[in-house]
N, C-alpha and C positions, 0 to 999 in steps of 0.2 A: 435362484438369485443370480444376478450377474456377478462375474468374477473379475477382479482387477489385479494387476501385478506391479511391482516396483521395477525400476529400470536402472541397472548398475553395470557399468563398464560395457555398454552396448548390448546387454542381455536382459531379458525379462525374467523375473523370478517371483516366487510367492512370499518371500520374507520368512522370518523365523516363526511367525504365528499368523493367525487370521483374526479379523474382527468384523462384526456387522456394521453397515452404515444405514442410517434411518432416513426415510423420506419424510421431511418436515410437514408435508401437506397431509399425510395420513398417520404419522407416528409409528409406522411399521418398517421393519428392515426390508431393504430391496436389493442389497449387494453385499459382497464380502470383499474386504480390503486387506492388503498385506501389512502386517505389523512389523516394521523394521525395528530391530534392537541393536545392541552395541556391535555385534559381529557384522551386521549389514552396513551399519554406519562406517565401520572401519574399511570394509571392502569398497564402499563408494568413495570415501576420501582418498584411499590409496590409489584407486583408479584415476581420480581427478589429478592427483599429484603426479602419477606416472605419465598421464597424457600431456601434462605441462612441462615436466622436468626430465622425462625419460628419453627425449630425443625423437619422439614419434612424429606422426604426420602433422598434428596440430601445432607442435612447437616449430615445425619447419615452414608452416604456411605463411604467406605474406598477408598483410592486413587486408589487401584487396580480395584475396581468396577467402578470408574469414567473412568478409562482407557478402560475398556471393552466396555462401552457405546461409547467412541470415536472410538474404532475399528469398532464397528457396524456402526456408522455414515460414516466412511471411506469406508466401503464396499458398502453402499447404494449410496454414491457419485459415486464410480467407476461404479456401475451398471447403474446409472442415467445419465451418460455423454451425450448420444445422446439428451435427452430432455433438460438438463441444457444448453448444448452448443447451441442448436437451439434457445432457449429463449434469451440467452445472445447476440447471433448474431442478432436476430430479433430486440431486444430492444436497442442495442447500436451500431450496425453496425460493430462490430469487426468480422473479417472473421472467418468462421466456422472451418478452419483448425487450427487456433490459439486457439479458444475457446475449441475445442475438446481436443487438446493436453494439454492445460493448466489445464483444469478442471480434466483430468485424473491424472495429477501430484498433484493437490490439495489434492486428496485422500491420497497421501503419507505424506503430512503435518499433516493431522489428525492422521495418523498411528504413525508418529514420536512423537506427543504429547500424544497419547494414551500410548506409551511405556514409556514416561517420567513421567507420572502422579505419579507413586509410587517411583520415584527416586529423588524427590525434598526433600532434606534432611535438617535437622537442624544441630546443633553442640553441643558438650560438651566442655565447656571452662575450661582450666587449671587455675582456678582462684587463686589469691594470698592470699586467706584466708583459713586456715587449716580446719575449721569446716563448710565449705560451698560447696555444689555442685551447678553448674550453667549451665543451658541449654539455647540454642537458638532454638525456634520453628519457623518454617515458616508457616504462616497462610494466607488464602485468603484475599486480600486487601478489598474485598467487592463487591458491585454491580458495574459492568463495563458498561459504555456507549461507544459503538463502532460506529463510524461514518465513513461510507465507500463510496468512490466515485463510479461512474459508470464504470470506466475503470478497467479491471481485478478484478472485484468486488468479485468473489468467492475466488480468491487467497488472496486479501487484507482483506477479512473477515476471512479466515482461519488462517492468522497469528495473528489475535486477538482472535477469538473464541477458537482455539486450545489450546494456552497456558493459557488463562483465565480459561477454564474448567479444564485443567490439574491441575492448582493451586487450584481448588476448588471454584472459583468465580462463580457468575451468571452474565448474560449479557443481555443488550438490544442493539440490532443492528439496527441502522438507515441506511437503504439503500437510495442511492441518488434518488431524484425525477426524474432524467434523467436516464431512463433504469433500474428500480428496479426489473423487472420480475424474473431474475434468483435467486436473494436472497429470494424473496417471495416464489418461488418454493422450494428452499433449505429448507425452514421452514417445508415443508411437510416431508422431509427426517429426520429432527430433531424429528418430531412427531413420525414417523415410528420407529426410532431408540429406542424410549422408554425413553427419558429424562423426568424426572419429570416436571410437569407444573411449569412454571415460571423460569426455569433454563436458557432457551434460548428464547428470545422474538425478533421478527423481525417486524419492522414498517418502514413506509416511509412517507415522507411529506416534507414540505418546511422549509427553515432555520428559518424564523421568527416565525412560529407557531409550529414547531416540534423540530428542532435542538436547538433552544434557550431554550425551556422548558426542554429538556433532559439534556443539559450540566449544567444547573443551578439547577437541582433537588436536594433537600437536602439529598436524600438517595443515590445519586451517589457518589462512592468513587474514581473512576478512569475514565478518559476519554482517549480513544485511537482513534486518528483521522488521516486519510489520506486525503490530499487535498491541497488547496492553502494557501499561507501565510496569505492572508487577512482574510479568514474564520478562520484560526488558531488564529489570534489576537482576534476575537470575542469570540472564545471558551475559550481562556485564561481569558478574562474579565469575561465571565459567570462563570468560575470555581472559581472566587473570592467569589461567593455566597455560595458554598459548600466546598471550599478549597480542591477540588478533585485534585489528582495528574494527570499529563497528560503525554502521549507519542504522539509525533507529527511527522508524516512522510509526509513531504511537497514536494514541487516541486524541480526542478533542472535545471541547464543549463550546463549539463555535457560535459566536454572536452574529445575528443579522440585524442591523440597525436601520430602522425606517423613520425618516423625518417626515414632517407634515407636508412638505412640498413635493414628496415623491409621487410618482405614478403608482397609486395604491393597487390597481389591478395587476400591473406588472410585478410589483413587489410581492403581492400575494401568490402569484404563480411561482415566483422564485422561491418563496418560503415553502410552498407545498412540495416543490421539487427537492428543496434542500433538506427537508425532514421526513417526508413520506416516501420518496423514491428509495428503492432497495429496502423498503420496510424500515427505513431509518438506520439500517445496518451499514453505516458508512463512517469512516473516521472523520470526514469533513462535514458530517451532518450538521445543518444549521439548527441546533437544538435549543438555542436561546434567542427568542425574539425580543429585541429592545426597541420599543416603539414610542414615538412622541405622544405625550399624554392627550393632547388635543384631538388626535385621530385614533386613539386606541380602540374605543368602542366600535367605531365604524370599520376599522381594519379587522377586528376580531369577527365581526359579522360576515365580512367577505371571506375570511379564512375558514370559519366554521362551516359556511355553506359549501365551500370547495371540499373540505375534509369529509363532510357527510355524504357527498356525492361520489366519493371514491369507491370503485368497484373492488370488493374483496372476494377472492375465490381461488380456483386452481391455478397455480403458477404456470402450468403448461398451456393455459388458454390465453390467446392474444388479446382477449377482452379484459383480462384481469389487470388491475392497476396496483394493488398491494397484495402480496402473497404472505405466507407464514414466516415467522421467525425461524432461524436455522435449527434451533434446539429447544427442547422443553426447558432446559436449564436457563436459557436466555429469557424465556417468557416468565419464569418464576422470578428472575431478577427484576424484570420490569414491574411485575405486579407488586413486589415488595417495595420498590422505590416510589411507585405511585401512591400506595397506601401510606407510606411515611410522609410524603409530601402533602397529602390531604390532611393527615393528622397535624401537620405544621401550619395549616391554614390555607393551602392552595385550594382553588375551586375548579371543578371540571367544566370546561366550556363545551366540549364534545368528546365522545369516546370514553376512555377510562376503564375498559373491560374487554375481556375476550368474548368473541361471538360463540354461540353454541355450535357443537359439532366436533369432528375429529381434526387433528392437526394442531400446529403451534401458532395459531393466528392471534392477533391482537388489533383492536380497532385503532385507526388513526386518532390520536388523543391530543387535546390542547388543554393545558393547565394555566389558569390565571394565578400568578404567584406574586402579584403586587402586594407590598407590605408584609411579606413573609420571608422567612429564612428556609424555605422548603429545600430539601436535599436535591430535588430535581434541577435546581439552579446551578449546582456545581458538580454533580456526579454524572458520569457518562452513562446513559441508558443503553445505547446501541439498539435502539428500537424506535418505533413511530410515535414518540412523545415529545411535544413542544412545550417549553416553559416560557411564559410571557411576563415581562416586566416593563414598566413605562418610565419615561424621563421627561424633564422639562427643559434642560439646558444641554448644549453641546458638551460641555465639560462633564456633566453627569453621565451622558451617553458613553463617553470615553472611559470614565471610571468604571461603569458597569461592564463594558466590554472587556476590560483588563482585570476583572475581579476574580478570575480563576487561575489556577497554576498551569492551565493548558495554553498553547499558543500555536495552533495549526492553521485554521482558516477563519475567515470573517467576511461579512458582506455589508455594504453601505448602499442605501437607496436614498438619493437626494437629487434635486435638479441644480443644486448650488455647487458649481465646479470648485470654487475656492474652499468651501467646506469639505468637499470630498478629498482635496489635497491635504488639508489639515488632518483629517481623520486617518488617511492611509499612512501618514507618518506616525501618528500617535498610537495606533492600535498595535499591540504586541502579537503579531501572528505572521507565519511564514507565507500566507496567501491572503491577499485582500482583493475581493471582487467588488467592483463598483457598478451598480445598476445591472448586475447579473449574478449568477451563482452556479457553482459546480462545473464551470468551463474548464476543460483540460486540453493539453496538447503535448505530443512528444517533444516539442521544441522548448517547452516551458518547464523549468524545474519546480518541484514542490517539496515541502517539508516544514517542520515546525521547530519550536524551542520549548524549554521547560519540560513539563510532563508530556508534551507532544513529540519529544525526541530531538534528534540531532542528525545532521546530514541532509542531502538533497537527492531526490530521485527525479528522472526526466531531464532532458536537455543535455548539453555538453558537460555540465557540472557533474552529472552522474557518471559519465564515462571516465572523466579525469579522476573521479574518486576511486576507480578500480585500477589506478596506476600508481607507481611510485617513481620518483625521479632518480636517475643515476648521473652523477657528475663525472665527466671524462676529461682529464687533463692530458694534453699532448705538447711536449716541449719541442719547439721548432728549430732550436739552435743546434748546430753541429759541434759547437765547442764543448769540451769536457765539462762536467759539473765541477765547480771548484771544491777543493778540500774544505769541508766545513770547519775544520779545527785550525786552519791557517789564517791568522789575522792579516788583513790587507788594509 
């Protein structure tokens, strides 16, 4: 089996223990991973703290010099796409055509933050006192703990590492215990790029012995987390120990609204990409289709034909369009929710079961949930399952879109521009895509509200989130400060 190591203070090591990682396409172990525990976490955080506050090379670098290191890292990622993509596909089941294209684009995120590093500016305040000059300085918030899930992990790490390093912070990245291989390999590129020891540390391990120690560590100043709401609650409780600030990018139950005047073929392609890409294992998955009743049957026919034509197979084949789920645990979760939804009255339009054979596969599934209270309408599957409901009025569509405690992403398909403007204001979500879906850019921030979290990743907003302001007062008068106890 392949062997992987964690990366702490510029050195590779095996961690306190080892654990196997399973290939989701076969259900068999293919690699051994380092299991970081409390002592490893402490070494990583101490190294990050020393790199930032110990007067070393990172602390003395100019912002432009930090940017040049990020440019170097971006180039190494671009050159390393074949290796990184193969590892992510092997360890998580995400198809190779997706991992290859996404990791190539990840390099652009690092380039964006490389260019932004020396453009994070302070301010001079026009203060109301004639003998004072006052500045605002933006300084790094401190040591960052970044906790990244297995899905799209190099992308979800980039939107934390890139802005944190651009802002001058140091970082400890905890890769998920499910499929950590690509992030552990990424650490080799960090080392090759020439970052000083301790600036970037990459570990992996389990929540109780690694995650809890990291989020509660007294020298962690900020926690950036992507994952589920229940884990986020544990993280927020842990942050009470160190009063670290948090940015939380959580799950979603994102609606895609299709009006009768929409280009139905285009909307169907967006819906297929929104729910079946990445085998539905995406926080912005368009898992709720809200379609105008007059075109529902026609639209479902188009969708079902597209879903049934999807090629399921080995994620390492460029011909495959949907690969396995990342874990057996995840497939059991989906099977349980589908069964409960059928018991509640939902009807299978297509799919609804696992194909025969090895691996953690599940067929692209569409459930007609009209007139039911099926749990698939408000619980996150994190898999290739679409729940469909219909509406008759615009107000009803808005009500249905806002009917869950999540608020991450949404989509609107209509030819009516004024309607689109009304809905983009009315829908409670951090992202609204109009006549498109799943578009991303390093320039554009993303994030949610409610059970979808708080804070933003991407864009200038993310980099500013890794800084805190310092107010500097300078008295410009040469006259002595008056005695405060002498009345004048």
